[in-house]
C-alpha positions as CSV (number, residue, x, y, z in Angstrom):
1,M,-2.1,-37.2,10.3
2,L,-4.3,-37.2,13.4
3,A,-7.5,-37.9,11.5
4,F,-6.0,-40.8,9.8
5,V,-4.6,-42.3,13.0
6,V,-8.1,-42.0,14.5
7,S,-9.5,-43.7,11.4
8,L,-6.9,-46.5,11.7
9,I,-7.7,-47.1,15.3
10,L,-11.5,-47.2,14.5
11,T,-11.1,-49.7,11.7
12,L,-8.9,-51.9,13.8
13,C,-11.4,-51.9,16.6
14,L,-14.3,-52.7,14.3
15,G,-12.2,-55.6,12.8
16,L,-11.6,-57.0,16.3
17,V,-15.3,-56.9,17.1
18,A,-16.2,-58.6,13.9
19,A,-13.5,-61.3,14.4
20,G,-15.6,-62.9,17.2
21,R,-18.7,-63.4,15.0
22,K,-19.2,-66.5,12.9
23,T,-21.6,-65.4,10.1
24,P,-20.2,-65.0,6.6
25,A,-21.1,-61.3,6.7
26,A,-19.1,-60.7,9.9
27,Q,-16.1,-62.6,8.6
28,T,-16.1,-60.7,5.4
29,F,-16.5,-57.4,7.3
30,F,-13.4,-58.4,9.4
31,W,-11.3,-58.7,6.2
32,L,-12.7,-55.5,5.0
33,M,-11.5,-53.7,8.1
34,V,-8.1,-55.5,7.8
35,S,-7.8,-54.2,4.2
36,L,-8.8,-50.6,5.1
37,S,-6.4,-50.7,8.1
38,I,-3.5,-51.7,5.9
39,W,-4.4,-49.0,3.4
40,T,-4.7,-46.3,6.1
41,G,-1.6,-47.4,8.0
42,C,0.6,-47.4,4.9
43,Y,-0.8,-44.0,3.9
44,I,0.1,-42.6,7.4
45,L,3.6,-44.0,6.9
46,E,3.8,-42.5,3.4
47,L,2.8,-39.1,4.8
48,S,5.4,-39.3,7.7
49,S,8.3,-40.5,5.5
50,V,10.9,-37.8,4.9
51,T,12.6,-39.4,1.9
52,E,11.3,-40.0,-1.6
53,S,12.3,-43.6,-1.5
54,G,10.4,-44.1,1.7
55,K,7.3,-42.5,0.3
56,R,7.6,-44.7,-2.8
57,F,7.8,-47.8,-0.7
58,W,4.7,-47.0,1.4
59,L,2.8,-45.9,-1.7
60,I,3.3,-49.4,-3.2
61,A,2.8,-51.2,0.1
62,K,-0.6,-49.6,0.7
63,Y,-2.0,-51.5,-2.3
64,L,-1.8,-54.6,-0.1
65,G,-5.0,-53.1,1.3
66,A,-6.1,-50.9,-1.5
67,A,-6.2,-53.7,-4.1
68,P,-8.5,-56.1,-2.2
69,A,-10.6,-53.5,-0.2
70,P,-13.1,-52.7,-3.0
71,V,-13.6,-56.4,-3.8
72,V,-14.0,-57.3,-0.1
73,W,-16.4,-54.4,0.3
74,F,-18.5,-55.8,-2.6
75,L,-18.4,-59.3,-1.0
76,F,-19.6,-57.8,2.3
77,S,-22.5,-56.1,0.6
78,L,-23.5,-59.4,-1.0
79,Y,-23.4,-61.3,2.3
80,A,-25.1,-58.5,4.3
81,T,-28.0,-58.4,1.8
82,S,-28.3,-62.2,1.4
83,R,-27.1,-62.1,-2.3
84,E,-24.3,-64.6,-1.8
85,A,-25.9,-66.7,-4.6
86,W,-24.2,-64.3,-7.0
87,L,-20.8,-65.8,-5.9
88,N,-20.6,-68.7,-8.3
89,R,-17.2,-70.1,-9.3
90,T,-16.7,-67.8,-12.3
91,V,-17.3,-64.7,-10.2
92,R,-15.0,-65.8,-7.5
93,V,-12.2,-66.5,-9.9
94,A,-12.7,-63.2,-11.7
95,L,-12.6,-61.2,-8.4
96,T,-9.5,-63.0,-7.2
97,G,-7.8,-62.5,-10.5
98,W,-8.6,-58.8,-10.5
99,V,-6.9,-58.4,-7.0
100,L,-3.8,-60.4,-8.1
101,L,-3.6,-58.4,-11.4
102,T,-3.7,-55.1,-9.6
103,L,-1.0,-56.2,-7.1
104,G,1.2,-57.5,-10.0
105,I,1.0,-54.3,-12.0
106,V,1.7,-52.1,-8.9
107,W,4.7,-54.2,-7.9
108,T,6.2,-54.2,-11.4
109,N,5.3,-50.6,-12.3
110,S,8.9,-49.7,-12.9
111,A,9.0,-52.1,-15.9
112,H,5.9,-50.8,-17.7
113,H,4.5,-47.6,-15.9
114,L,0.9,-48.8,-16.4
115,M,0.0,-47.6,-12.9
116,W,2.1,-44.5,-12.5
117,M,4.0,-42.8,-15.3
118,S,6.1,-40.8,-12.9
119,M,6.6,-40.0,-9.2
120,H,8.2,-37.1,-7.4
121,V,8.3,-35.2,-4.2
122,E,7.0,-31.6,-4.4
123,A,7.8,-29.0,-1.8
124,G,4.9,-28.5,0.7
125,Q,3.1,-31.7,-0.3
126,P,3.2,-34.5,2.3
127,E,2.2,-37.3,-0.1
128,L,4.1,-38.4,-3.2
129,Q,3.0,-36.6,-6.4
130,V,2.3,-39.0,-9.3
131,H,1.1,-39.0,-12.9
132,H,-1.3,-41.9,-13.4
133,G,-0.9,-44.5,-16.1
134,P,-3.7,-46.2,-18.0
135,F,-4.3,-49.0,-15.6
136,F,-4.9,-46.6,-12.7
137,W,-8.1,-45.4,-14.5
138,A,-9.2,-49.1,-14.9
139,Y,-8.5,-49.5,-11.2
140,A,-10.5,-46.4,-10.4
141,A,-13.4,-47.5,-12.6
142,A,-13.4,-50.9,-10.8
143,I,-13.6,-49.1,-7.5
144,Y,-16.6,-47.1,-8.8
145,A,-18.2,-50.3,-10.1
146,F,-17.8,-52.2,-6.9
147,I,-18.9,-49.5,-4.6
148,L,-21.8,-48.3,-6.8
149,T,-23.1,-51.9,-7.0
150,S,-22.8,-52.2,-3.2
151,V,-24.6,-48.9,-2.7
152,A,-27.4,-50.1,-5.1
153,L,-27.7,-53.4,-3.2
154,F,-27.9,-51.6,0.2
155,F,-30.4,-49.1,-1.2
156,N,-32.6,-51.8,-2.6
157,F,-32.2,-53.7,0.7
158,Y,-33.2,-50.5,2.6
159,R,-36.2,-50.0,0.4
160,T,-37.6,-53.6,0.7
161,T,-36.7,-55.0,4.1
162,Q,-38.2,-54.7,7.6
163,P,-37.7,-51.4,9.6
164,L,-34.9,-52.7,11.8
165,F,-32.8,-53.9,8.8
166,R,-33.8,-50.8,6.9
167,R,-31.8,-48.6,9.4
168,Q,-28.9,-51.0,9.0
169,G,-29.2,-50.6,5.2
170,L,-29.2,-46.9,5.4
171,L,-26.1,-46.6,7.6
172,L,-24.2,-49.2,5.5
173,T,-25.2,-47.3,2.3
174,L,-24.0,-44.0,3.7
175,G,-20.8,-45.7,5.0
176,G,-20.1,-47.3,1.6
177,F,-20.8,-44.1,-0.3
178,A,-18.5,-41.9,1.8
179,P,-15.2,-42.9,0.2
180,L,-16.8,-43.0,-3.2
181,A,-17.9,-39.4,-2.8
182,G,-14.4,-38.4,-1.8
183,R,-12.9,-40.1,-4.9
184,M,-15.5,-38.8,-7.3
185,S,-15.1,-35.2,-6.1
186,E,-11.5,-35.2,-7.2
187,D,-11.5,-37.6,-10.2
188,L,-14.6,-36.4,-11.9
189,F,-15.0,-32.8,-10.8
190,G,-11.5,-31.8,-9.9
191,L,-12.7,-30.7,-6.5
192,D,-10.0,-31.2,-3.9
193,L,-12.0,-31.3,-0.6
194,L,-8.9,-31.9,1.5
195,P,-5.8,-30.2,-0.1
196,R,-2.5,-32.1,0.0
197,V,-4.0,-35.5,1.2
198,D,-6.0,-38.3,-0.3
199,E,-9.7,-37.7,0.4
200,V,-10.6,-41.4,0.0
201,V,-8.4,-42.4,3.0
202,F,-9.8,-39.6,5.1
203,F,-13.4,-40.6,4.3
204,F,-12.6,-44.0,5.7
205,L,-13.1,-42.3,9.1
206,L,-16.6,-41.2,8.1
207,S,-17.3,-44.7,6.8
208,G,-16.1,-46.2,10.1
209,I,-18.5,-44.0,12.0
210,F,-21.5,-45.2,10.0
211,F,-20.3,-48.8,10.3
212,A,-19.9,-48.4,14.0
213,L,-23.4,-47.1,14.3
214,A,-24.8,-50.0,12.3
215,L,-22.7,-52.4,14.2
216,F,-23.4,-51.3,17.8
217,R,-26.7,-49.5,17.5
218,Y,-28.5,-52.0,15.3
219,N,-26.5,-55.3,15.7
220,T,-25.7,-55.5,12.1
221,L,-23.3,-58.5,12.5
222,R,-25.4,-60.2,15.1
223,V,-28.9,-59.8,13.7
224,V,-28.4,-60.8,10.1
225,P,-31.3,-60.5,7.7
226,I,-32.2,-63.5,5.5
227,A,-33.8,-62.8,2.2
228,H,-37.2,-64.3,1.5
229,H,-36.0,-66.1,-1.6
230,T,-33.3,-67.8,0.5
231,V,-35.9,-69.1,3.0
232,I,-38.2,-70.3,0.3
233,H,-35.3,-72.0,-1.6
234,N,-34.1,-73.9,1.5
235,I,-37.2,-74.6,3.5
236,R,-38.2,-78.3,3.8
237,A,-41.7,-77.6,2.7
238,G,-43.3,-77.6,-0.7
239,I,-44.5,-74.3,-2.0
240,V,-46.7,-74.0,-5.1
241,V,-47.7,-70.5,-6.4
242,L,-50.9,-70.1,-8.5
243,D,-52.2,-67.2,-10.6
244,P,-55.9,-66.2,-10.4
245,G,-56.6,-68.8,-13.1
246,D,-55.1,-71.6,-11.0
247,H,-52.1,-71.9,-13.3
248,I,-48.9,-73.0,-11.6
249,I,-46.4,-70.2,-11.9
250,D,-43.7,-71.3,-9.5
251,L,-42.5,-74.3,-7.5
252,N,-39.8,-74.2,-4.9
253,P,-37.0,-76.9,-4.9
254,F,-38.7,-79.1,-2.3
255,A,-42.0,-79.1,-4.3
256,R,-40.0,-80.1,-7.5
257,E,-38.4,-82.9,-5.5
258,L,-41.8,-84.0,-4.2
259,F,-43.5,-84.1,-7.6
260,G,-40.6,-85.7,-9.3
261,P,-39.5,-85.5,-13.0
262,T,-42.9,-84.3,-14.1
263,S,-42.5,-81.1,-12.1
264,K,-40.6,-79.4,-15.0
265,D,-43.8,-79.7,-17.1
266,M,-46.0,-78.2,-14.4
267,I,-45.1,-74.6,-14.9
268,G,-48.0,-73.0,-16.8
269,A,-50.3,-75.9,-16.4
270,R,-53.6,-75.6,-14.5
271,L,-53.5,-77.2,-11.0
272,P,-56.7,-79.2,-11.5
273,D,-55.2,-80.9,-14.6
274,V,-51.9,-81.9,-13.0
275,L,-52.4,-82.0,-9.3
276,P,-56.2,-82.3,-8.7
277,S,-55.7,-83.6,-5.1
278,L,-54.4,-80.1,-4.1
279,M,-57.6,-78.3,-5.3
280,P,-60.1,-77.4,-2.5
281,A,-63.8,-77.4,-3.0
282,A,-63.7,-73.6,-3.2
283,M,-60.7,-71.3,-3.7
284,G,-60.4,-67.8,-2.4
285,R,-60.2,-68.6,1.3
286,E,-57.7,-70.3,3.6
287,T,-58.0,-74.0,3.9
288,L,-56.1,-76.8,5.7
289,D,-56.2,-80.4,4.5
290,D,-54.1,-83.6,4.6
291,V,-52.9,-85.1,1.3
292,T,-51.0,-88.2,0.5
293,F,-48.2,-88.8,-2.1
294,V,-46.1,-91.8,-3.1
295,R,-42.4,-90.9,-3.0
296,D,-39.9,-93.6,-4.0
297,G,-42.6,-96.2,-3.6
298,V,-43.4,-95.1,0.0
299,Q,-46.5,-93.3,1.0
300,A,-45.9,-89.8,2.4
301,H,-48.4,-87.7,4.2
302,F,-48.5,-83.9,4.0
303,S,-50.4,-81.1,5.7
304,L,-51.7,-78.7,2.9
305,H,-52.2,-75.1,3.7
306,R,-53.9,-73.0,1.0
307,S,-53.8,-69.2,1.3
308,P,-55.1,-66.5,-1.1
309,I,-52.7,-63.9,-2.3
310,P,-54.5,-60.5,-2.0
311,G,-53.9,-57.8,-4.7
312,P,-54.8,-54.1,-4.9
313,A,-58.4,-53.0,-4.5
314,G,-59.3,-56.4,-2.9
315,R,-58.6,-58.4,-6.1
316,L,-57.3,-61.9,-5.9
317,N,-53.8,-62.3,-7.3
318,G,-53.6,-66.0,-6.9
319,H,-52.9,-68.6,-4.2
320,A,-50.0,-70.0,-2.3
321,L,-50.0,-73.7,-1.4
322,V,-47.7,-74.9,1.3
323,L,-47.1,-78.6,1.9
324,F,-45.5,-79.7,5.2
325,D,-44.3,-83.3,5.5
326,I,-46.2,-85.0,8.4
327,T,-45.3,-88.5,7.6
328,A,-43.2,-89.0,10.8
329,R,-46.0,-87.6,12.9
330,R,-48.6,-89.8,11.2
331,E,-46.3,-92.9,11.8
332,A,-45.9,-91.9,15.4
333,E,-49.6,-91.5,15.8
334,R,-50.2,-94.9,14.1
335,Q,-47.7,-96.6,16.4
336,L,-49.3,-94.9,19.5
337,E,-52.7,-96.2,18.2
338,V,-51.3,-99.7,17.8
339,Q,-49.8,-99.6,21.3
340,A,-53.1,-98.5,22.7
341,Q,-54.9,-101.4,20.9
342,T,-52.3,-104.1,21.5
343,D,-51.3,-106.2,24.5
344,A,-47.7,-105.3,25.3
345,L,-46.6,-108.8,26.4
346,T,-48.1,-111.0,23.8
347,G,-48.5,-108.6,20.8
348,V,-52.1,-109.6,20.2
349,T,-55.1,-107.3,20.4
350,N,-56.1,-106.1,23.9
351,R,-59.5,-106.4,25.6
352,R,-60.8,-102.9,24.9
353,R,-60.0,-103.1,21.2
354,F,-61.4,-106.6,20.9
355,L,-64.8,-105.4,22.3
356,E,-64.9,-102.5,19.9
357,L,-64.1,-104.7,16.9
358,A,-66.3,-107.6,18.0
359,E,-69.4,-105.3,18.6
360,T,-68.9,-103.7,15.1
361,Q,-68.5,-107.1,13.4
362,V,-71.6,-108.6,15.1
363,Q,-73.7,-105.6,14.1
364,D,-72.4,-105.4,10.5
365,E,-72.6,-109.1,9.7
366,G,-75.8,-110.0,11.6
367,G,-75.2,-113.6,10.9
368,R,-74.0,-116.4,13.1
369,C,-70.6,-116.1,14.9
370,A,-69.1,-117.8,17.9
371,V,-67.2,-116.6,20.9
372,L,-64.4,-118.7,22.4
373,M,-63.1,-118.0,25.9
374,L,-59.7,-119.6,26.6
375,D,-57.9,-120.0,29.9
376,I,-54.5,-121.5,30.6
377,D,-54.8,-124.3,33.1
378,R,-53.0,-124.0,36.4
379,F,-51.2,-120.8,35.4
380,K,-50.6,-119.7,39.0
381,T,-48.8,-123.0,39.6
382,I,-46.6,-122.3,36.5
383,N,-45.6,-119.0,38.0
384,D,-45.0,-120.4,41.4
385,T,-43.0,-123.3,40.2
386,H,-41.0,-121.9,37.3
387,G,-41.1,-118.1,38.0
388,H,-42.8,-115.2,36.3
389,A,-40.4,-115.2,33.4
390,A,-41.6,-118.7,32.5
391,G,-45.2,-117.5,32.9
392,D,-44.6,-114.7,30.5
393,Q,-43.0,-117.1,28.0
394,V,-46.1,-119.4,28.3
395,L,-48.4,-116.4,27.6
396,R,-46.5,-115.4,24.5
397,E,-46.2,-118.9,23.1
398,T,-49.9,-119.6,23.8
399,A,-50.9,-116.5,22.0
400,R,-48.7,-117.3,19.1
401,A,-50.0,-120.8,18.7
402,C,-53.6,-119.7,19.0
403,R,-53.1,-116.9,16.5
404,S,-51.5,-119.3,14.0
405,S,-54.3,-121.9,14.4
406,L,-57.2,-119.4,14.0
407,G,-55.9,-117.7,10.9
408,P,-56.1,-114.0,9.9
409,S,-59.9,-113.7,9.6
410,A,-60.7,-114.4,13.3
411,L,-60.5,-111.8,16.0
412,F,-58.2,-112.9,18.9
413,A,-57.2,-110.9,22.0
414,R,-55.8,-111.3,25.5
415,Y,-58.8,-110.8,27.7
416,G,-56.9,-110.4,31.0
417,G,-54.3,-112.4,33.1
418,E,-54.0,-115.9,31.6
419,E,-57.4,-115.6,29.7
420,F,-57.8,-115.1,25.9
421,V,-60.9,-114.6,23.7
422,A,-61.7,-115.2,20.1
423,L,-64.5,-114.3,17.7
424,L,-65.2,-116.6,14.7
425,S,-67.5,-115.4,11.9
426,E,-70.2,-117.4,10.1
427,V,-69.7,-120.7,12.0
428,T,-72.1,-123.3,13.3
429,P,-71.8,-124.7,16.8
430,H,-70.1,-127.8,15.4
431,E,-67.5,-125.7,13.5
432,A,-66.9,-123.6,16.6
433,E,-66.3,-126.8,18.6
434,L,-63.8,-128.0,15.9
435,A,-62.0,-124.7,15.9
436,A,-61.8,-124.7,19.7
437,G,-60.5,-128.3,19.6
438,A,-57.7,-127.3,17.2
439,L,-56.7,-124.5,19.6
440,R,-56.6,-126.8,22.6
441,A,-54.5,-129.3,20.6
442,A,-52.1,-126.7,19.3
443,V,-51.4,-125.4,22.8
444,E,-51.1,-128.9,24.3
445,A,-48.5,-129.7,21.6
446,L,-46.2,-126.9,22.7
447,R,-42.9,-128.1,24.1
448,L,-41.8,-125.3,26.3
449,E,-38.7,-125.3,28.5
450,H,-37.5,-122.9,31.0
451,E,-34.0,-123.2,32.4
452,G,-33.8,-126.8,31.3
453,R,-37.2,-127.8,32.8
454,Q,-40.3,-128.8,30.9
455,V,-43.3,-126.4,31.3
456,P,-46.5,-128.3,30.3
457,V,-49.3,-126.0,29.0
458,T,-53.0,-126.9,28.4
459,L,-56.1,-124.9,27.7
460,S,-59.7,-125.0,28.9
461,I,-62.1,-123.5,26.4
462,G,-65.7,-122.4,26.5
463,A,-67.6,-121.7,23.3
464,A,-70.9,-120.1,22.6
465,V,-72.7,-119.2,19.4
466,Y,-74.3,-115.8,18.9
467,E,-77.8,-116.5,17.6
468,G,-78.6,-113.1,16.1
469,T,-82.1,-112.9,17.7
470,P,-83.5,-109.7,19.2
471,H,-83.0,-111.1,22.6
472,D,-79.4,-112.0,22.1
473,S,-76.3,-109.7,22.3
474,L,-72.5,-110.0,22.2
475,E,-72.3,-109.5,25.9
476,R,-74.8,-112.4,26.6
477,C,-72.9,-114.6,24.1
478,M,-69.6,-113.9,26.0
479,R,-71.3,-114.7,29.3
480,R,-72.4,-118.1,28.0
481,A,-68.9,-118.8,26.6
482,D,-67.4,-117.8,30.0
483,A,-69.9,-120.2,31.8
484,A,-68.9,-122.9,29.3
485,L,-65.2,-122.3,30.1
486,Y,-65.9,-122.8,33.8
487,A,-67.7,-126.0,33.0
488,S,-64.5,-127.2,31.2
489,K,-62.4,-126.4,34.2
490,A,-64.9,-128.1,36.5
491,N,-64.9,-131.2,34.4
492,G,-61.1,-131.7,34.6
493,R,-59.6,-129.0,32.4
494,N,-57.8,-129.3,29.0
495,Q,-61.1,-129.7,27.2
496,V,-63.7,-127.8,25.2
497,T,-67.3,-127.1,26.3
498,V,-69.9,-125.6,23.9
499,A,-72.8,-123.9,25.4
500,P,-76.0,-125.5,23.9
501,A,-78.4,-123.0,22.3
502,G,-81.2,-121.8,24.6
503,V,-79.5,-123.0,27.8
504,P,-79.2,-120.1,30.4
505,V,-75.9,-119.2,31.9
506,A,-76.9,-120.4,35.3
507,G,-77.7,-123.9,33.9
508,L,-74.2,-124.1,32.4
509,A,-72.5,-123.1,35.6
510,S,-74.3,-125.8,37.6
């Protein structure tokens, strides 16, 4: 019994190691070791019993491990090779039903003798001698089916996976085949490798050694392989596979979700016919582009990576298109761009962005436009009297009133401090003066309060018209408007001054 005791200790130790791991493969391996330990432990007690009734009891008890062990070993092989998708509801019910059926027949054998037709003790034989009933051969066939399927899975895994996992697959294959070899040698060929004891239980020791090597040498339960199909099925990126003729031959679930109900009709269709936006100028090489789709009425942005799929002898087998959702990144970039172009306090365009837009607009339109320079009167006094919080409120409300008065076609920005600037397109000096007057009146009409105290606000405005001559420029026009602004302040504030055409800046300032 010493070999079986060693085997029992080994399976118990392996089960304890697996108990601390949280992967499905590790948890299934734990229950496999529990089943094998029950099987081996009860067999040891059967061998050590000195009465026929004792041997009968432990023979039946060992099926608490022997009935579920082949099923659990099969489950372990599915999880270890990433084939858990096989375990649908029907398969789970069938496997559970088989274990319960086996246990039921074993425990009620005396009523029908389907498992054992007879049992007796024979001199010189440590285990109970039995004549098998018809269900035993069904049970033996099920063991062969479960273990052979597991061996096939491990062999295919060994053949197709990376080198590290290949070694795991080989050791697990050998460990799984060892008990099967012991059972087949006796059941199929009548070869009793270990007289007077059950070879299958003995070969658990050999399996345990292979399992231990896989577990401790190659981290089988810590470094768990993930099948490529599992990655492709669950990755949050669209994958489209094309044949050499640009026909769509596969779409992963994310791509089907992206393309919507029409995706079911895309298989077999040519990419240029159904998704022309995904076609590059020339196929056969790697490309990277950005594409846009509308999903649920919202625009979504994707990075599109096209890669050729090489075949033998340098032939092209097709292309793989991978779509990564970059909508969040694009939105973040847009918000950063808006922040870089916007005055944080008032929410209007900042000075740098205004100058960029105004220069472009002046060059593109080439016609008459006007620049308005606006300054809040006695802003320092507002800050000193009412505090900086009141000053911030004045800036915000002034910007809001001006923006509302100008309308969406005008450029309007905070120029710095308490100063604002506006660019009006296609206006005459008189129209510019009217627009400036409307701004001044809108701000003067504000009724602002801070902590129960009135905060009067007025604007001084200078206006200048861009003449569009070779000698004029936006910069010169803004300098004239600024000089006109200072003239408004010098003449008593809360008024509009329009720089007359042809008058130099120095003349306005005086």
